N, C-alpha and C positions, 0 to 999 in steps of 0.2 A: 354059551354066550349069548346076550342078548339080540334081537333082531336090530340092525342099523337104523336110526332115526335120520330122516332128512326136514330141515326146514325150507319151504319155499316161499318166498315173500316177493311180491310183485310192486313196483313203485313207478310213479311217474312225477317229478317234480315235487317232492317230498322228503327231502334231503334232512331235514330235522326230525322229522317222524320216524324217518328210516334209522338214522341215528340211535333214538331210544328203542325201537323196536331190535335191534341187533344187539344193543345192550342188554337188553331184557333176556333174549336168548342166550345170551354169554352168561347172565347170572343163574341161570336154570341149575338146578339140583342135576340134573342129566342135560349138560350141552348137547345138542344135536350133533351126529357124526359128520355131517354135512351141512352147510348153509348154500342154497342158491338164491340170488338176488336178480330177478329179471327188471332189466331196467328199459322201461318203456320209452326209449329216447327222451329222457330226461336233458332238460336245458340249464340246470341250476346246480353244475359240479357234480353231480351224484357220482356219474363214472370216474373221475379223477378222485374223488373221496374214498371211494370204494378202492382203488387200485393201491391208495397210500395205505389205507387201513388193511389191508389182508384179511385173511383168515376165513374170506368167503368165496364161493364161486360165481361169476358175473355172466350172466347172458345178457348182452347188449342188443336190444331189438333197434332197427334203423327207423322205425316208426311206433307210434302208441298203437296197440293193437288191444288196449282194453286189458281189464283186471281177472278177466272171467276165461 
């Protein structure tokens, strides 16, 4: 059995780009076993969209802690 593959995506107020990124991950020949989205306190509806979308784990941070 292959090793599990995770994708970690960090975002802050870039919902449209996040939608494209997650669609690309879903379209992979070998989709990641788990997808974690780190939401850096987005105010553009990202958290609600992710909750409705499903299929990903979300770590919602209380403040923007940056991308690194």
